[in-house]
C-alpha positions as CSV (number, residue, x, y, z in Angstrom):
1,M,78.8,39.6,57.2
2,I,75.5,41.5,56.4
3,G,74.4,40.6,52.9
4,R,70.9,41.9,52.8
5,L,68.5,44.1,54.7
6,T,64.7,44.1,54.6
7,G,62.8,46.7,56.6
8,T,60.9,50.0,56.6
9,L,62.6,53.0,55.0
10,T,62.5,55.7,57.7
11,D,64.8,58.4,56.3
12,K,66.2,59.4,52.9
13,N,69.1,61.9,52.8
14,P,71.3,61.3,49.7
15,P,73.5,59.3,49.6
16,E,72.3,57.7,52.9
17,V,69.1,56.1,53.9
18,V,68.0,54.7,57.2
19,L,66.3,51.3,57.2
20,D,64.4,50.1,60.3
21,C,64.7,46.4,60.7
22,H,62.7,45.2,63.7
23,G,63.6,48.2,65.8
24,V,67.2,48.6,64.7
25,G,67.9,51.5,62.3
26,Y,70.7,50.8,59.8
27,E,72.4,53.7,58.1
28,V,73.1,52.6,54.5
29,S,75.0,54.5,51.8
30,V,73.5,53.9,48.4
31,P,74.4,55.0,44.9
32,M,72.0,57.6,43.3
33,S,70.7,54.9,40.9
34,T,69.4,53.0,43.9
35,F,68.3,56.1,45.8
36,Y,66.1,57.3,42.9
37,N,64.3,54.0,42.8
38,L,63.5,53.8,46.5
39,P,59.9,54.0,47.7
40,A,58.7,56.8,50.0
41,P,59.6,56.7,53.7
42,G,57.4,54.3,55.6
43,E,57.4,51.7,52.8
44,R,59.2,48.3,53.0
45,V,62.4,47.9,51.0
46,T,65.0,45.2,50.5
47,L,68.6,46.2,49.8
48,L,71.6,44.0,49.0
49,T,74.5,45.2,51.1
50,H,78.3,45.2,51.3
51,F,79.7,45.7,54.8
52,V,83.1,47.6,55.1
53,V,85.0,47.6,58.3
54,R,87.8,50.2,58.6
55,E,90.0,51.3,61.5
56,D,87.7,54.3,62.2
57,A,84.3,53.2,60.9
58,Q,81.9,50.4,60.0
59,V,79.9,51.3,56.9
60,L,77.1,49.5,55.1
61,Y,76.6,50.1,51.4
62,G,73.3,49.1,49.8
63,F,72.2,48.3,46.3
64,A,68.9,47.6,44.6
65,A,70.3,45.0,42.2
66,A,73.0,42.2,42.4
67,E,74.7,43.7,39.3
68,E,75.3,47.0,41.2
69,R,76.7,45.2,44.2
70,G,78.9,43.1,41.9
71,A,80.2,46.1,40.1
72,F,80.9,47.9,43.4
73,R,82.9,44.9,44.6
74,Q,85.0,44.8,41.4
75,L,85.6,48.6,41.7
76,I,86.8,48.5,45.4
77,K,89.3,45.7,44.5
78,I,91.3,48.3,42.4
79,S,94.2,50.0,44.1
80,G,93.3,53.6,44.9
81,I,89.5,53.1,44.5
82,G,87.7,53.2,47.8
83,P,84.1,52.6,48.6
84,R,83.2,56.3,48.4
85,M,84.7,56.6,44.9
86,A,83.1,53.3,43.8
87,L,79.7,54.7,45.0
88,G,80.4,57.8,43.0
89,V,81.1,55.8,39.9
90,L,77.9,53.9,40.3
91,S,76.0,57.1,40.9
92,G,77.4,58.7,37.7
93,L,76.9,55.6,35.4
94,S,74.6,52.7,35.4
95,V,76.2,49.2,35.5
96,A,75.3,48.9,31.8
97,E,76.9,52.2,30.9
98,L,80.0,51.4,33.0
99,S,80.3,48.0,31.2
100,Q,79.9,49.7,27.8
101,A,82.6,52.2,28.7
102,I,85.0,49.4,29.7
103,T,84.2,47.4,26.6
104,R,84.9,50.4,24.4
105,Q,87.8,51.5,26.6
106,D,86.1,54.9,26.7
107,A,87.9,57.0,29.4
108,G,85.9,60.1,28.4
109,R,82.8,58.7,30.0
110,L,84.6,58.0,33.3
111,V,86.3,61.4,33.4
112,K,82.9,63.1,33.5
113,I,82.3,61.6,37.0
114,P,83.3,63.9,39.8
115,G,86.5,62.8,41.5
116,I,87.6,60.7,38.5
117,G,90.6,62.1,36.7
118,K,92.3,60.9,33.5
119,K,94.8,58.6,35.2
120,T,92.1,57.0,37.5
121,A,89.8,56.5,34.5
122,E,92.6,54.8,32.6
123,R,93.4,52.6,35.6
124,L,89.8,51.6,35.9
125,L,89.6,50.6,32.3
126,L,92.8,48.6,32.5
127,E,91.8,46.8,35.7
128,L,88.2,46.1,34.8
129,K,88.9,44.9,31.3
130,G,87.6,41.4,31.0
131,K,86.0,41.5,34.5
132,L,83.2,43.9,33.9
133,G,83.2,44.6,30.2
134,A,81.3,42.7,27.5
135,D,80.0,40.1,30.0
136,I,77.6,42.5,31.7
137,G,75.0,44.5,29.9
138,A,76.8,45.0,26.6
139,P,75.8,43.1,23.4
140,P,78.6,41.2,21.8
141,V,80.0,43.0,18.8
142,H,82.8,42.3,16.3
143,A,86.1,43.7,17.4
144,A,86.8,45.7,14.3
145,A,83.3,47.1,14.2
146,S,83.5,48.1,17.9
147,D,86.9,49.8,17.4
148,A,85.6,51.8,14.5
149,Q,82.4,52.7,16.3
150,A,84.4,53.7,19.4
151,D,86.6,56.0,17.3
152,I,83.6,57.5,15.6
153,L,81.9,58.1,19.0
154,Q,85.1,59.7,20.4
155,A,85.3,62.0,17.3
156,L,81.7,63.1,17.7
157,L,82.2,63.8,21.5
158,A,85.4,65.7,20.7
159,L,83.4,67.9,18.2
160,G,81.0,68.9,21.0
161,Y,78.1,66.6,20.5
162,N,76.6,65.1,23.7
163,D,76.4,61.4,24.4
164,K,72.7,61.1,23.3
165,E,73.3,62.8,20.0
166,A,76.5,60.8,19.3
167,A,74.8,57.5,20.2
168,A,71.8,58.2,18.0
169,A,74.1,59.0,15.1
170,L,76.0,55.8,15.6
171,K,72.9,53.7,15.5
172,A,72.0,55.1,12.1
173,L,75.4,54.0,10.6
174,P,75.9,50.8,8.6
175,A,77.5,48.0,10.7
176,E,80.8,47.7,8.8
177,V,81.4,51.4,8.1
178,G,85.0,52.7,8.3
179,V,86.0,55.5,10.7
180,S,86.4,58.4,8.3
181,E,83.2,57.4,6.3
182,G,81.3,56.9,9.6
183,I,82.3,60.3,10.9
184,R,81.3,61.9,7.6
185,L,77.9,60.1,7.6
186,A,77.3,60.8,11.3
187,L,78.0,64.5,10.8
188,K,75.7,64.6,7.8
189,A,72.9,63.0,9.9
190,L,73.5,65.4,12.8
191,A,73.4,68.4,10.6
192,K,69.7,67.7,9.6
């Protein structure tokens, strides 16, 4: 029903903002990725929106980019994932990071988001596979290479390295490296 709002930003109180559109103030819930990119109060802003009508409330959710709104709509189609949890997922991961986690079937990335447990993360990966994976934000890769790289990444994360360190070590590896050799080379690079 309400697909987009353009107006003056009057109030910012995470995760909600108030947008004044010709004298009408709309309360809009936004993911933190959108919130951090908003201008200062008093500035004009345009948000793409998704309108949710429930028995007890009518809530507008706003997004800076069409990709965010599309990911939000895919998330809320999943049984057990409501708009608040979908907003939490998009606040914890960018659309590209979410897409990459789905492509790699990386439940570990999703579990780090508050409110997402192991079972919910696995359900998200299963339901979104093919809908939000390689088609959005992730470069196409060979299946064998992505499986090996995903296993190497999981091993590095399990050993206590953070996402940034593990990703940097993965980039330095040859494209067709095996899992055991890749882990050995990555650990050698991280030890320096």
